[in-house]
N, C-alpha and C positions, 0 to 999 in steps of 0.2 A: 560574341561581341556585345550582345545585349546585356549579359551579366557583368561584363567588365565595366560598361557605362554606369550600371547601377551602383557597383562598388565605388567607382570614382566619384559619383555624385554624393554618396554617403560620406566619403572622406572629406569632400569639399565642405559639405554642410557642417560636419563636426568641427573642422578647422575654423570655419566662420564663427561658430558658436563660442569657441575658445577665445577668439579675438574680440568678441563683443562683450567683455566683462562689464558688469554693472559698477564695479569699483574702478573709477578712472585712474586712481593713483597706483593701481597694481601694474607693474611693468614686467616685461619678459625676464629681466634680470632677477626678479623675485621668484621666478619658477625656473630653477636651473635645469630641470629635466626637459629634454627635447623629445617631443612625441613624433616619431616618424610615421609614415603612412601605414606601415604594417601593424605597429602597436595600436594605432587608432582604430583600425578595422577590427582588431581582436578585443578591444576594450569595451566595457559597458558604456552606457550613454553618459556623455559628459554634461555637466550642468554648470551654470555660471554661479555668481554669488547668490546664495540662497536666502530668501526671506520666507519663513514658514508661519502658518497660523496654528496656534495651539489647539489641540483636540483633547478635551478633558475626559475623565473616567466615565461620566454618565453617558457620553456619546460613544466612547470606545467600547463600552460594555454591550452595545447594541449591534456591533459588527458581526456579520455572518461568518461562519467558518470558511476559511480559504479566501477571504477578502484580499485582493491584491494590495500590497504595500511596497514602499521603496525605502532603502537605506541610503542616506547621504553620507559619504565618507571620502577619504583620499587614499588612492592606491599607488599613485605615482606623482612626484612633483608636488605642486600645491593645488592643482586642479581637482575639483570634486567630481565624483561620479555618482550615478544612481544605480543601485543594485536591486534586483527584483526579489521580493519576499512576499509572504502572505501571513495573514492572521490566523491563529488557531484557537486560542481560548484565553479566558481570564482565570488566574489562579491566586491563591493566598501567598503573599510574599514573605520574606524573612524579617521584614521590619514593621509588621503590623499594617501594611498597605498592600493592595493587590499588585501583581505583576502580570504582564501580557506574554503569553507563550506564542512565539512566531517561528517561522522557518525560512531559511535562505534557499531560494530555488534558482538563483543565478549561477550558472556553471562557470562564469568567468572569475569568480572570487570564492574565498572561504573566510570563515570567522577567524580573526587573528588578533593577538594582543596589540593594543593600540587603537582598536576599533571601539573600545568602550567609550560611550558618550555619543556615538554616531546617532543622529536623529532618525527615528523610524515612524512611519505613518503613511496614510494615503497621499498621493501626489499633492504637494502644496501644503500638507499638514504635518504636524509633529505630535504624536501621542506619547512619546517618551524616548528614552535612550537605550540603545543596545548595551546591556550590562553583564549578563550571565550567559554561559554556554554549557552544553553537554559535550564533554570531551569523548574521544574515541567513537563518535557517532558517524554513521554513514550519511551521505547526501540523501535528501535535503537536510541541512544542519539545523537543528532546533536551537533557539536562543530565547532568552527572557529579557523583557523590556521594563525598565523602571519608569513609571508614569510621570509625565511632565507635571502633573498636579503635585506629586510628592517632591519633585525636585524644586518646584517653586517655593515650597514651604521652607527650604533650606536658606533662601535669601534673607528672610527676616527672623530665622530661628536664633535665639540667643545662645551663645556658646559659654562653656565653663570659664574659659580664659578671660572673657570680658568681665567676669564678676569676681576674679581672684582678689581684687582690692576692695570689693564690697561684700554683699551678702553671698553666701555659698549657693551654688547652683546644683540641682540634682544631677547625678551621673546619668549618662545615656544607657539605654538597655543593652544587654550583652547581645552579640551577634549570634544568631542561630543559623547554621548552614547545613543543608542536606548534602550528603556525600555524592548524590547522583549528578549534581551540577556544581559549577564553580564560577567565580567572577572571571570575566574576560579581563585578565589582569593588566594593570598599567605597566608597560616595560620601563624600568628605570635603567637607563644606559649609563654604565660606569666606564668612563674612558680613562686611559692611562694606567689601568691596573693589569697586572699579569694574569693570564687565565687561570693558573693554578691557585691563585689567591682567592678566587671566588669560593672554592670548596673550603678553604681554611676559614673564611669568614662566615660561611653559611650557618654553622651551628650557633654563632654568636649574634646573628642577625635573623633569627628565625622565630622571634616572638610575634605576638598578635599584631604588632605595628606593621608588619610586612605581609599580612594576609592578602592584601589586594594588589600587591606589586610583585613584579618578577625582576630581580636584580640580574642584569645582563652585562657581562664584560664585552666591550666593543672597541674598535679603533676609532679615534676621533679626538676632539678637543673641546675647548670652550666655544660658545656660539660665535659664528663667523660675523664679520662686520656687516652692517646692514646694506642692502643693495641701494642703488640710487632711486630716489623717489619711492622708497618702501612705504607701504601703508600700515597703519596701526589698527585698521578696522577689522572686525571679526564678524563672521557669518556662521550660521549653523552648518556643521559638517567640516569646518576648518580644523586642521591639526594644530595643537599647541604643545609646548613643553613647559613643565613646572620644575624650576631648578632648586635642588637642595644645596648644591655647591658647584662653583665654577672656578677655574683658575689656570695657572701656568701648566700644571701637570695633569690634573684629573678633574672631571666634572661628573656630577650625578644629576641627571635630568629625567623626569618621568613624562611620558608622552601619552596623550589621549585626544579625544575628539570633542569639539564644542557641540552641545545639544541645542541650545537656544540662546538668543541674545536679547537683552532688555535694556535698550539705550546704552548706558555705561556699565551695565552689569551683564554677566553671562553665567550659565550653568553648564557643567560638562561631566563626563566620565560615567554618570549613572550609578556609581558606587563610590565608596571613599577612596582617597589616595592613601593616607595614613590614618584617617579617622581621628585627627588631632583636635577637631573642633575649631577653635581659633587658629588661624594660619597666617603666614606672611611669606609666601613663596613668590618669587618673580615669575612672570609669564612671558614666554617667547613664542613668536611664530615658528612653525616647523615645516620642514619639507620631508616628504616620504620618498624613499629610494626603492620602493617595491616591497614585496612580501617574502619573508624567509619561511619556507615551508618546514613543518615539523610534524612527526607522527602524532604527538600529543596536542600541541597547540602552536600554530604558526604565529609569527611576530612581524610587525611592520619594522622595516629598517628606516629609522627616522633620525633627523638631526635638527637642532635649533639654529636660528640665524637672526641677525639684527640685535637691537637693544630690547630690553624688557618693554612690553606694551601694557603691563598691568600687574596686578597682585592677586594671588589666591588668598581670599580673606577668611573663608570658611571651608572646612573639610569634614563633611558629615556623611551619614549613611546614604542619603539619596544621591549624593554627588558632591562636587566641589563648586564653590561660588567664587567668581572673580570679578574684579573691578578694573576697567580700562583706565589707563593713565600712566603716570610715572611708576617705576618699579619701587619696591620697598627698600628700607635700610637693611644692610647685611652686616655680618660680623667679619671684619678683615682678619685674615690669618696669615702670619708670616712663618714659614718653615725654613729654618736654617740648618743645613746639613754639612758637616765637615768630614770628608772621607779620611781613611787611614793615612797617617803621615802627610797630611796636607793642612797647612796652617790657614788656608783661605777658605772660609765657609761658602757654600753655594746657597743662595737665597731664592726661594720661590714664594709666590703670593697667590692667595685664593680668597674667596668670600664664601661664607656659609650662611644659610637662611636662619633667622631666628625661629626657635622651636625645633630645630633640627641639629642641636648641639652634638648629638651622637656622631655626626659626620666629621667633627673636628679631628677626632683620633684617626678616622679613616684617611683624611687628607694627609695627616702627618705620616702615617705608615706607608701609604702609597707613594708619597713624594720621596721619602727615604729609599724605598725599594727601587724606584725608577733611577735615581742617581747612583745608587750603590752598584747596580748591575750584576749582582751575584747572589747566590744562596749558600751561605756557609755559617759556621759557628763564629760568634763574635761577642765582644763586650761593647755595650753601647751605654753612653751617658746622655741623659736628656735633662732639659730644663724647660718647664712649662711656666709661662708668665701670663697672668690674667689681669686685665683692666676692666673695671666695672663702671657702669653708669651711675650707680647709687652711692659710690664712695670714691675718694681719691686714693685710698689705700690699695696698693698693688700686691697681689699674691704671687709668690714664686715658690715652686717646689721642684726639687731635683730627684732624679731616679737613676739607678745603675743596674743593668741586667747583663747576664752572661748566659747565652742559650744557643741552641741550634737554629732558632728562628727569631732573629731580631725584629723582623717585620711584625710578628704577632705580639712580641713583648712591647714594642712601641705602641701598638694599637691598644693593648690592654692597659698599660701604665698611664698613658695620656688620657684615656677614656675615664679611668677611675678618679684621676685628679680633677678633671673638669666636671664629672658627674656629681661630685660632692657639693658643688655650688648650683649647678643648673637643674638638677633633679628636684622637682617641687616637693616630692614626698620625702626625700632624704634631707633636704635643707629646710628646716623649720625655723631658722634664725631670722632670715630676712631675704627679701627679693634680691636676686643677683642677676642682673642683665649684663651680659658681656659687651664691652665696648671695643675691645681688641684682644687678640690672642697671639702670643709669640711662642713658638716651640723650637728649641735649639737641640740638635742631635749631633753627638760626636762619636765617631767610630774609633775604638781603641785598637792599637796595633797588636796587643796581646790579649790572651784570655786572663783577665784580671781577677782570678779567684784564688782564695787561700783558705785552707782548713786548719783549725786548731789541732796541733799535733801533740803538744806537751806543755806542762806547766812545771816550773822549777821553783820550789819554796823551801825554806828551812823547816826542819821537823818540829822545832819548838820556838815559841816567842812569848815574851812577857808583856802584860798590860803596861801601857805607857811607852812601849817601843814602836819602831817602824818596821813593817813587814814588807820586804822586797819580793815581788812576784815577777818572774820571768815567763813571758808567754812566747812559745815557739810555734810558728805557723809554717805549713808546707804549701807554697804557692804552686800554681800550674807551671809546668815546665817552660812554657813560652815566656813567663815573666821571671823565672828563677835566675839568681846570680850564680856565682861559682860555688857557693856553699849550699845552694838550694834550700835555704831557710830564711825566714824573717823572724827576728827575735826582738821583742820590746819588753822594757821593764817598767813596772808601775809600783808605787809605794803606798801602802795602806798604814795609816796611823792608828794603833790600837789604843783605845781609851783606857784609863786607869781602872775603871769599873767593869771592864769586859769580863764575862764569866770564865772561870777556870775550866779546864777539861778540854776535851776534843772539840774542835770547831771545823766546820765544813767549808772549804774554799771551792767555789764554782766559777769557772771561766767559760762564758758562753757567747755565741754570736747573737746579734740582735734578733734575727728571725728564728732562733731556736732557744728562746729564753725558757728557763726551767720553772714555769709557774704551775700552779695546781688547778688550772681551769678545768681540764678534763676530769681530774679526780673529784673536784667539787661538783661538777655536773652529775657524776655518778653517785656520790655519797653525801653531797651536801656538806654543811659545816659541822659534821658530827663530832670532830675532836674539839672544836671550839665550845660546843655545848657540854661535852664531858668535863672540860677544864673550867667551865664557867666563864669563858672569855667572850667578849662581844666584839663583833667586827668593827674595825675602825672606819669612820666616815671620811674617806679620802677621795671620793669621787669629785670630778670637776663639775662646776655648775654649768647648766645648759646655756649656750650662747643666746643672748637676747636680740642681737642684731647682726648685720653682715660684718661689721668691723670686729665684733667679738668672735664670730665664727672664723674669720681670717686669722685672728690672733691665736685661737685655739688650734687651728690646723697647723700653724707654724710651730707651735709648741710640741705638737705630736709628731712632727717630721723626724725621721730616723735615718741616719746614714747607713748604707749597706755595709760599710766597713766597721761598724760599731761592735765593740766587745765589752761586755759587762763582767766585772770581777766582783764577786760577793763573798763576804766572810760571814757565816751564820753560826751563832752559838749552838753548842750541843744541847740535847734535850735536858741534860742535867742542869744546865744553867739557863734554860729557856722557859722558866715558868714553874718548874717542879720545886717545891719547898724542901730544904734540907731537914733531916731529922732533928728534932729539938735536943735530943740527948747526945748528938754527935760531938765528941770532944774536939775543940779547935783551939789553937794558940791565941793568945791575946793579940788583938789588932789584925786578925785574919780577915781579909776583905770578903764580905758577903756580896753575892750578886744583887744588883739593883735593877728592878724591872724597868725603870725608866731608861737604863743604859744598855738593855739587852737587844736593842734593835740591830739588825744586820748592818755591816759596814759595806758600802757599795762605792765603786769607782768605775769610771768609763775610760775606754781607750779606743781611738779610731785609727784604723789602718787606711791611710789616705789612698783613694783610687782603687780600692779592692772590694770585692764581695766576699765577706768572711762567713764561713759555715762551721758547724760542729760545736762541741763543748767538751770540757774535761773537768774532773773533780779531784780534790786532794784533801787529806786530813791533816790538820795542824793541832798540836797540843799547846793550849794556852796555859803556861806554867807560872805560878805565882811564887816568887822568891825561891829559897832553898827548901824544897819540900821535905828533905830528910832531917834538916836541922830544927825546923820550927814546929812540927806537928807532934802533938802528944801521942804517946803510944796507945793504940787501941787494944783493949783487952782481948787476948786470944790471937793477936797477930803475931807472926813469926818475927824473931829478932834478926 
């Protein structure tokens, strides 16, 4: 009976402490997790809204080995708890600053993704943020703390993005990581995506930008509506979400813990999010739904709620810096998808953070995948429309693909179109800030592919005449008519001065053009040098501003159904001089170098993706060769 009373007293005390929050605006509706008596008895010590005093490196370095510490974090709901830990040593960190090695000795919890940023220090103090851990370790779990001194430097540290329009800023030093430890990664929850798509995207989202995050597919949606009387205040140990994208179908939000608050600013995570430098991510309050255990590294189950309460303005090695207040401007994205044999498109709307334009193609692909509801071979037509803040000129580009994975095709195609403008290194013409993005996707009912099967041409043609070329294509059986062929005719006008002899006719699809790029890379311009020819200067001038870049990109666009028909003179008439003593009849037309350029014409097979190429030889015959040419000595009669 005595022990029962003790447990009951403890439960009552903890419940009273929960009810006596220092933040009067915080309501029960803001903490949707109900703590019953059993969970309270088994949980670590609960704390109210936390105000901590900074403990800097000169004082922390004097701590004795095994000095008791506490970790302030959220394990359930929005209520913070204090976990028992202890100090072990000061070590040289990966960023040129020290880190503190500590260990978690509280048996009621484990180090989990989402804890990064949790304040660590003696009771009432914060010496830094939980940032790195040793995986596959046995309890007590060792972890590393980023000093609060170093995190404070990030508040006033100038970023490269702030100086893009002014003087150049030096690049940040490269990250050096020891394989024995790793960051307690920020879980970026990707909602609305099918689980098998995570593996498909992993190889394309595996560069250094994602070193400090763990992309996790989960069930959920955009941040829920704010509870009544919800507070926008933040305290050390609170969970927050930094949103890359939110919308009707999918959201990408990274979750971590606030380390310290300075009036209207705060620092969090203890390591980078994406290490972007200048940042503009909206910040949400978040609720924790417990810890998902994993043999490698457990992860907090978290979701955002309410409206943005601020902006992540800097994303640096020591951590992220945020400012409380209204959320930042976002890029509105409209994705329109028209299913097979359906004339009514389905529209979905999202917003994507500036600086995270890579997520635009992700939003398009996931939205299509969710509405499509199947995995199969298909032909997809897409249109990407970009509006910019710097110009009224609108850029539009279309694409057409046929593959076994339309999801991936849409992701790659839309990404490459957008990246040409938003990638600072790729676009050297002019700053391109997206004002709005519209992506239209149409699913075709057939596999709209066709391969060049045959070309029909006369054996001979005379200069000054018209050459009719019939191009025969074999389409996929799902689009074929009764005859199972597509046949188109084009006419080439042969100029009077076109060289006599054999000419080569090439019919090729746009993506299989017969240029000599690979040959030139191997052997250079060796034949031009032997013949004494100089390469013609036909390169386009570099674009000087965004409007010129848009115009050039429009000129470079190529329809997937494009076929190029080229008639090229033979080597005899293509630069080799005729022997001076060759007897020729009076008036015999000699080849003119100015007229020996290939003849080229284009044909587009609407709605198709054309592949393949064919060649044919045609004799360019000048007059009656038997009647007009003098007999060459030694020739047979």
